[in-house]
TORDREN-122381 format. One record per residue: residue in three letters; residue number from 0; x, y, z of N, C-alpha, C in turn. Coordinates in steps of 0.02 Angstrom, whole numbers, plus 50000, padded with zeros to 5 digits. Layout:
N
ALA NUM X Y Z X Y Z X Y Z
...
This chain:
256
MET 0 38842 45616 54753 38826 45666 54764 38787 45701 54716
ILE 1 38811 45696 54664 38785 45738 54588 38725 45690 54586
LYS 2 38723 45635 54578 38675 45593 54551 38614 45608 54608
PHE 3 38629 45614 54657 38570 45624 54716 38537 45694 54707
PHE 4 38570 45750 54695 38545 45809 54663 38511 45827 54605
ARG 5 38527 45755 54557 38498 45752 54496 38429 45724 54506
LYS 6 38413 45669 54552 38373 45631 54555 38318 45684 54590
ILE 7 38340 45731 54638 38294 45782 54672 38254 45819 54617
ARG 8 38305 45847 54559 38279 45895 54518 38228 45870 54480
GLN 9 38247 45789 54463 38201 45763 54426 38119 45752 54441
ARG 10 38128 45743 54522 38074 45717 54550 38020 45788 54558
LEU 11 38060 45844 54569 38015 45906 54575 38002 45916 54509
LEU 12 38019 45907 54448 38000 45921 54385 37936 45882 54378
ALA 13 37954 45816 54391 37895 45755 54374 37838 45774 54411
GLU 14 37843 45817 54473 37784 45826 54508 37760 45899 54505
ASN 15 37792 45932 54443 37762 45991 54435 37768 46049 54486
ARG 16 37817 46026 54526 37823 46083 54573 37889 46141 54556
PHE 17 37851 46184 54510 37909 46237 54472 37942 46277 54531
SER 18 37886 46303 54586 37907 46344 54632 37968 46312 54666
LYS 19 37958 46253 54686 38014 46224 54726 38058 46196 54695
TYR 20 38062 46195 54635 38116 46182 54589 38170 46241 54598
VAL 21 38121 46296 54572 38174 46359 54575 38205 46367 54638
LEU 22 38176 46360 54692 38210 46380 54748 38256 46312 54767
TYR 23 38242 46263 54754 38305 46206 54761 38373 46230 54719
ALA 24 38341 46251 54640 38383 46250 54605 38438 46325 54633
ILE 25 38403 46386 54657 38444 46424 54691 38481 46403 54755
GLY 26 38460 46378 54780 38497 46329 54866 38563 46292 54810
GLU 27 38563 46263 54775 38594 46220 54742 38653 46284 54724
ILE 28 38639 46332 54687 38689 46367 54655 38709 46407 54713
ILE 29 38690 46409 54777 38703 46459 54844 38770 46405 54869
LEU 30 38743 46343 54862 38803 46280 54893 38848 46274 54848
VAL 31 38850 46283 54780 38917 46287 54739 38958 46347 54737
VAL 32 38907 46409 54745 38973 46464 54762 39014 46461 54827
ILE 33 38965 46425 54883 38994 46415 54947 39053 46386 54936
GLY 34 39049 46318 54895 39093 46278 54900 39164 46313 54854
ILE 35 39151 46342 54815 39199 46386 54770 39229 46435 54822
LEU 36 39201 46480 54853 39225 46514 54900 39269 46483 54962
ILE 37 39258 46420 54979 39290 46379 55031 39347 46356 54999
ALA 38 39345 46336 54936 39405 46310 54908 39449 46367 54888
LEU 39 39432 46425 54864 39464 46483 54862 39514 46500 54928
GLN 40 39478 46504 54977 39503 46506 55042 39563 46466 55053
ILE 41 39548 46410 55044 39604 46355 55060 39650 46366 55005
ASN 42 39637 46376 54954 39700 46389 54908 39741 46447 54949
ASN 43 39694 46497 54958 39732 46565 54961 39770 46551 55026
TRP 44 39746 46510 55082 39785 46499 55139 39831 46460 55128
ASN 45 39830 46412 55089 39903 46370 55069 39954 46411 55039
GLU 46 39935 46464 54982 39984 46507 54940 40015 46549 55016
LYS 47 39981 46563 55055 39998 46606 55115 40044 46578 55162
GLN 48 40034 46503 55170 40082 46476 55220 40140 46463 55177
LYS 49 40133 46450 55098 40201 46451 55062 40241 46516 55067
ASP 50 40218 46575 55087 40250 46631 55056 40282 46639 55139
ILE 51 40248 46618 55194 40264 46620 55258 40329 46573 55252
GLU 52 40330 46506 55226 40382 46469 55229 40453 46501 55191
LYS 53 40424 46542 55133 40479 46563 55096 40510 46619 55127
GLU 54 40481 46663 55156 40499 46717 55198 40552 46690 55255
GLN 55 40526 46629 55293 40565 46607 55354 40627 46593 55326
GLN 56 40635 46559 55265 40689 46541 55239 40736 46609 55219
ILE 57 40715 46659 55207 40747 46716 55173 40776 46755 55244
LEU 58 40736 46750 55297 40763 46777 55358 40823 46738 55375
LEU 59 40825 46679 55374 40871 46632 55404 40946 46646 55353
SER 60 40923 46653 55290 40992 46669 55249 41017 46747 55267
LEU 61 40973 46800 55282 40976 46854 55300 41029 46857 55367
ARG 62 40993 46827 55411 41032 46807 55474 41114 46799 55470
GLU 63 41118 46740 55429 41182 46730 55429 41229 46774 55399
GLU 64 41192 46814 55334 41231 46872 55309 41259 46915 55344
PHE 65 41210 46931 55377 41212 46992 55427 41264 46980 55482
LYS 66 41255 46923 55506 41307 46902 55556 41374 46900 55527
GLN 67 41390 46870 55474 41445 46879 55436 41485 46947 55436
ASN 68 41417 46989 55396 41463 47070 55395 41460 47108 55467
ILE 69 41443 47080 55522 41457 47117 55589 41538 47091 55604
GLN 70 41536 47030 55609 41606 46990 55612 41648 47036 55564
GLU 71 41665 47026 55516 41692 47058 55466 41713 47138 55472
LEU 72 41661 47169 55499 41662 47240 55504 41697 47254 55571
GLU 73 41693 47194 55639 41723 47219 55687 41801 47206 55684
PHE 74 41821 47169 55631 41894 47154 55622 41932 47211 55589
ASP 75 41885 47236 55532 41903 47311 55490 41908 47356 55542
HIS 76 41854 47375 55576 41859 47431 55626 41905 47429 55667
ALA 77 41911 47374 55698 41975 47355 55760 42051 47389 55728
LEU 78 42054 47363 55660 42122 47385 55630 42122 47446 55614
ASN 79 42073 47487 55594 42068 47559 55578 42080 47600 55641
GLU 80 42054 47584 55699 42050 47618 55775 42123 47621 55785
GLY 81 42157 47551 55764 42217 47552 55778 42263 47595 55752
SER 82 42239 47608 55673 42282 47654 55637 42274 47721 55671
VAL 83 42194 47754 55678 42195 47818 55717 42241 47832 55769
ASN 84 42240 47771 55819 42276 47771 55886 42343 47776 55880
ALA 85 42387 47742 55825 42446 47764 55808 42467 47827 55774
ILE 86 42417 47864 55740 42423 47919 55712 42436 47975 55768
VAL 87 42389 47970 55815 42395 48015 55884 42464 48005 55911
THR 88 42472 47942 55923 42527 47925 55958 42584 47949 55923
LEU 89 42603 47955 55863 42647 47982 55812 42665 48047 55834
MET 90 42589 48092 55822 42585 48162 55817 42616 48185 55889
ASN 91 42593 48165 55944 42602 48166 56009 42685 48151 56029
PHE 92 42715 48121 55994 42768 48094 55999 42834 48135 56029
ASP 93 42863 48142 56091 42928 48173 56110 42980 48143 56078
HIS 94 42998 48166 56031 43076 48133 55994 43130 48164 56025
THR 95 43126 48217 56077 43191 48238 56121 43212 48202 56181
ASN 96 43162 48149 56191 43192 48104 56246 43219 48040 56217
ALA 97 43242 47995 56248 43276 47937 56206 43209 47894 56197
PHE 98 43230 47861 56129 43172 47813 56102 43200 47752 56056
ASN 99 43162 47712 56066 43200 47647 56011 43153 47658 55951
THR 100 43199 47658 55888 43174 47665 55823 43122 47624 55802
LYS 101 43136 47551 55849 43066 47501 55806 43009 47522 55840
THR 102 43006 47557 55879 42938 47590 55905 42907 47632 55862
ILE 103 42946 47678 55831 42922 47727 55770 42889 47669 55729
ASP 104 42937 47632 55688 42926 47591 55644 42858 47559 55653
SER 105 42847 47512 55712 42793 47481 55737 42731 47536 55740
LEU 106 42742 47593 55760 42683 47651 55760 42667 47659 55684
ILE 107 42715 47669 55647 42695 47692 55565 42664 47617 55545
GLY 108 42701 47557 55564 42655 47507 55533 42587 47513 55544
GLN 109 42564 47510 55609 42507 47527 55638 42452 47580 55592
MET 110 42490 47640 55581 42453 47688 55543 42449 47665 55467
TYR 111 42500 47630 55449 42476 47621 55378 42436 47560 55380
ASN 112 42419 47526 55429 42379 47442 55430 42298 47456 55426
TYR 113 42276 47506 55369 42207 47509 55374 42171 47456 55342
ALA 114 42110 47450 55336 42068 47391 55314 41996 47434 55286
THR 115 41983 47394 55230 41906 47418 55204 41849 47375 55227
PHE 116 41798 47389 55240 41753 47345 55268 41718 47325 55183
ASP 117 41714 47274 55159 41673 47231 55086 41622 47197 55123
PRO 118 41568 47225 55126 41503 47193 55153 41495 47135 55093
ARG 119 41449 47064 55130 41437 47015 55085 41354 47053 55083
LEU 120 41340 47053 55015 41278 47072 54979 41236 47015 54939
GLY 121 41259 46954 54955 41234 46913 54893 41158 46891 54900
VAL 122 41127 46887 54965 41077 46858 54987 41028 46930 54977
MET 123 41049 46987 55001 41010 47038 54998 41006 47066 54916
ASN 124 41047 47058 54889 41053 47070 54806 40994 47030 54785
ASP 125 40986 46959 54801 40957 46928 54765 40877 46930 54796
ILE 126 40880 46950 54855 40804 46965 54870 40784 47017 54842
ILE 127 40810 47066 54827 40795 47129 54789 40773 47124 54715
SER 128 40822 47086 54686 40825 47085 54608 40767 47024 54600
SER 129 40745 46983 54641 40699 46917 54636 40628 46957 54647
GLY 130 40622 47014 54700 40567 47035 54703 40524 46999 54770
ASN 131 40566 46957 54808 40564 46931 54873 40559 46966 54928
LEU 132 40578 47034 54918 40564 47078 54984 40497 47082 55005
GLU 133 40456 47075 54958 40396 47097 54958 40365 47034 55019
LEU 134 40401 46985 55009 40374 46949 55071 40379 46950 55142
ILE 135 40425 46993 55161 40456 47017 55203 40386 47054 55246
ARG 136 40357 47024 55290 40291 47044 55332 40302 47105 55368
ASP 137 40352 47115 55410 40369 47160 55460 40381 47225 55406
ALA 138 40336 47285 55439 40352 47342 55391 40431 47375 55403
LYS 139 40437 47368 55461 40495 47416 55505 40566 47377 55465
LEU 140 40559 47313 55486 40607 47268 55437 40624 47275 55352
LYS 141 40573 47277 55330 40566 47286 55260 40599 47357 55254
TYR 142 40582 47405 55285 40599 47459 55275 40678 47471 55269
ALA 143 40710 47440 55342 40786 47435 55365 40811 47410 55314
LEU 144 40790 47345 55267 40831 47314 55205 40834 47355 55149
ASN 145 40773 47386 55141 40786 47442 55083 40829 47481 55089
GLN 146 40862 47511 55148 40903 47562 55176 40973 47527 55178
TRP 147 40983 47477 55179 41041 47440 55183 41100 47462 55142
THR 148 41099 47454 55072 41156 47479 55038 41140 47550 55031
GLY 149 41100 47580 55053 41120 47657 55055 41161 47685 55115
GLU 150 41148 47639 55158 41194 47654 55228 41268 47660 55206
LEU 151 41273 47625 55154 41355 47608 55130 41387 47670 55086
ASP 152 41342 47715 55057 41356 47751 55024 41414 47802 55054
ASP 153 41398 47851 55096 41447 47897 55149 41521 47857 55152
TYR 154 41521 47778 55178 41568 47747 55186 41616 47733 55128
LYS 155 41570 47720 55087 41617 47717 55010 41653 47774 55003
GLU 156 41617 47829 55001 41650 47892 54970 41719 47901 55029
ASP 157 41715 47908 55070 41757 47903 55129 41829 47866 55121
ILE 158 41812 47794 55113 41873 47751 55104 41906 47771 55032
ILE 159 41865 47788 54980 41890 47826 54926 41949 47881 54946
VAL 160 41929 47930 54979 41965 47989 55000 42022 47966 55027
ARG 161 42007 47918 55074 42074 47898 55121 42115 47863 55083
ARG 162 42102 47810 55037 42143 47793 54982 42183 47819 54951
GLU 163 42134 47874 54920 42176 47914 54868 42234 47966 54904
TYR 164 42216 47989 54955 42256 48017 55001 42318 47991 55032
TRP 165 42298 47941 55038 42359 47879 55062 42420 47876 55004
VAL 166 42389 47859 54945 42428 47837 54884 42467 47897 54863
ASN 167 42433 47954 54864 42467 48011 54847 42511 48058 54888
ASN 168 42507 48040 54958 42540 48079 54989 42591 48066 55051
LEU 169 42568 48001 55081 42619 47965 55133 42670 47935 55110
PRO 170 42661 47890 55054 42733 47861 55012 42788 47914 55006
ARG 171 42765 47966 54964 42806 48015 54951 42847 48057 54998
ILE 172 42807 48050 55064 42851 48098 55121 42876 48049 55152
LEU 173 42859 47974 55185 42897 47937 55233 42931 47918 55201
TYR 174 42940 47898 55124 43001 47856 55100 43067 47891 55101
LYS 175 43067 47957 55114 43120 47994 55126 43161 47989 55186
TYR 176 43129 47967 55241 43159 47962 55291 43162 47883 55334
ILE 177 43129 47847 55312 43121 47776 55329 43115 47715 55277
PRO 178 43136 47670 55279 43118 47612 55229 43050 47568 55241
LEU 179 43025 47577 55190 42955 47540 55204 42950 47465 55232
ARG 180 43030 47433 55221 43028 47354 55236 43023 47376 55315
ASN 181 43047 47414 55344 43062 47423 55412 42967 47420 55448
VAL 182 42925 47457 55400 42845 47466 55432 42815 47397 55398
ASP 183 42846 47365 55355 42817 47305 55337 42819 47260 55376
ALA 184 42872 47262 55424 42905 47193 55469 42865 47214 55523
SER 185 42839 47251 55533 42797 47272 55608 42733 47255 55607
MET 186 42691 47239 55542 42637 47214 55521 42632 47150 55552
ASN 187 42574 47119 55586 42568 47065 55612 42491 47044 55609
ARG 188 42464 47048 55559 42394 47025 55548 42392 46957 55551
SER 189 42322 46930 55566 42304 46851 55570 42293 46841 55480
ASP 190 42269 46892 55447 42251 46876 55376 42302 46905 55333
TYR 191 42366 46913 55363 42429 46965 55321 42490 46912 55329
LYS 192 42466 46845 55340 42541 46815 55349 42580 46784 55285
ARG 193 42643 46793 55286 42680 46777 55227 42729 46732 55261
ASN 194 42758 46682 55206 42807 46631 55228 42879 46653 55231
ILE 195 42884 46708 55188 42945 46729 55185 42945 46825 55209
SER 196 42990 46832 55282 42980 46889 55301 43046 46933 55292
ILE 197 43048 46993 55267 43106 47027 55254 43140 47064 55314
GLN 198 43186 47057 55330 43239 47087 55385 43235 47168 55383
PRO 199 43223 47188 55430 43210 47277 55445 43274 47295 55407
MET 200 43278 47363 55389 43350 47390 55379 43368 47447 55434
GLU 201 43433 47441 55451 43453 47505 55502 43471 47572 55477
VAL 202 43440 47610 55496 43456 47680 55468 43459 47733 55511
PRO 203 43514 47788 55512 43533 47828 55570 43455 47859 55598
LYS 204 43479 47854 55670 43418 47880 55716 43400 47954 55708
GLU 205 43428 47987 55669 43412 48063 55652 43368 48046 55606
ASN 206 43365 48008 55549 43316 48003 55510 43253 48007 55548
TYR 207 43230 47974 55591 43167 47966 55632 43155 48033 55669
VAL 208 43208 48066 55693 43199 48134 55725 43171 48188 55669
ALA 209 43212 48173 55609 43186 48224 55554 43123 48210 55531
LEU 210 43103 48138 55536 43024 48130 55509 42985 48172 55568
LEU 211 42996 48160 55611 42937 48182 55682 42949 48256 55676
SER 212 43006 48284 55665 43013 48347 55660 42984 48390 55588
ASP 213 42972 48347 55543 42957 48378 55480 42883 48411 55485
LEU 214 42876 48479 55474 42807 48507 55466 42754 48470 55420
GLU 215 42771 48472 55359 42759 48444 55296 42730 48351 55332
VAL 216 42762 48323 55363 42744 48268 55392 42695 48259 55443
ASN 217 42696 48311 55482 42646 48319 55544 42579 48344 55498
ASN 218 42592 48381 55435 42522 48394 55410 42481 48337 55383
MET 219 42531 48305 55349 42511 48254 55316 42455 48199 55359
MET 220 42515 48186 55418 42490 48147 55478 42405 48162 55512
PHE 221 42402 48231 55507 42332 48256 55524 42293 48238 55474
ASP 222 42297 48272 55427 42250 48260 55357 42226 48190 55351
TYR 223 42279 48126 55357 42264 48068 55360 42228 48050 55436
TYR 224 42239 48071 55489 42200 48068 55543 42134 48075 55537
MET 225 42120 48136 55506 42046 48155 55496 42010 48112 55437
ASN 226 42042 48089 55394 42001 48047 55335 42003 47966 55371
GLN 227 42048 47947 55411 42034 47905 55442 41981 47892 55494
SER 228 41968 47949 55547 41933 47949 55584 41855 47952 55547
TYR 229 41850 47998 55499 41775 47981 55447 41766 47911 55448
VAL 230 41802 47888 55421 41804 47816 55403 41779 47766 55456
THR 231 41806 47791 55509 41776 47734 55595 41732 47755 55618
ILE 232 41698 47834 55594 41645 47848 55621 41584 47824 55587
ASN 233 41598 47819 55514 41544 47778 55472 41528 47702 55495
GLU 234 41589 47680 55510 41599 47609 55534 41551 47601 55589
ASN 235 41561 47638 55632 41515 47647 55690 41434 47635 55684
VAL 236 41419 47700 55629 41363 47694 55599 41330 47642 55568
ILE 237 41374 47607 55533 41356 47537 55494 41345 47485 55539
MET 238 41389 47487 55587 41388 47428 55647 41320 47435 55689
ASP 239 41301 47493 55701 41232 47504 55733 41182 47478 55707
PHE 240 41189 47500 55634 41117 47491 55576 41124 47408 55571
LEU 241 41186 47379 55563 41193 47298 55563 41157 47247 55617
LYS 242 41167 47291 55687 41145 47258 55746 41076 47257 55745
GLU 243 41058 47331 55744 40981 47337 55757 40946 47300 55694
THR 244 40971 47294 55631 40929 47267 55587 40923 47184 55600
LEU 245 40993 47151 55624 40990 47089 55636 40945 47063 55702
SER 246 40927 47119 55752 40879 47115 55793 40809 47094 55771
LEU 247 40806 47143 55727 40721 47139 55680 40734 47078 55651
ILE 248 40769 47053 55617 40773 46971 55582 40755 46937 55625
GLU 249 40797 46925 55684 40788 46865 55731 40719 46863 55774
ALA 250 40691 46929 55764 40626 46935 55800 40575 46898 55769
ASN 251 40589 46909 55713 40528 46887 55647 40538 46805 55615
ILE 252 40601 46779 55651 40607 46713 55649 40572 46675 55694
THR 253 40521 46639 55667 40473 46583 55698 40486 46510 55701
ASN 254 40519 46498 55639 40547 46415 55648 40596 46403 55637
ASP 255 40657 46419 55692 40718 46410 55690 40722 46345 55738
């Protein structure tokens, strides 16, 4: 092709057709420019396709991470809701009627049995640190992913308050009346299995009556109820966020 164009130029010069040569040269330049533009367009298209493929891989990884977080949060939230319900039952418990001490042990065990949601952030952190978040084309999804770690801030504060309150108050008060081993024996979580179990210790029923009658214990339970309630409320907010963002992720996956 190059030889063909060279021969045309040589023939026009030899025939002294300068004006036609100029027009031809301009036309050749235009053809070269068009060729370059086409090549750039093809290259840009190829790069865009690579970015789209990379985006799809990111979305698939995010989908798995968000699904795992939802599953983990559902488990932890169920434990925390059970703890809240146990506190309410204990505070409303009528100890003037006949009751089984094991019932109180079980309720205190459930109250004691709180959980902390520890989200998986490996994929999300990698996307942010690598700058690959810019590959997400859906503006709404990109915004949601940017907000993800911020959604956890209030929750982190609440779980710290809950833990500190529990450590500094509940053991000091409860242990005056009932053995911790009795509470431990009532905990039967699927992730809390042990090969060795410690038998509960019998204490006078009056200890349980004193526990349920103690004003300090009652106030402590109410404070703990409030702390645990804030945690569960934030878990509901986080769960809604996770599910909504997962829906956005799935809506943008095209090569599943």
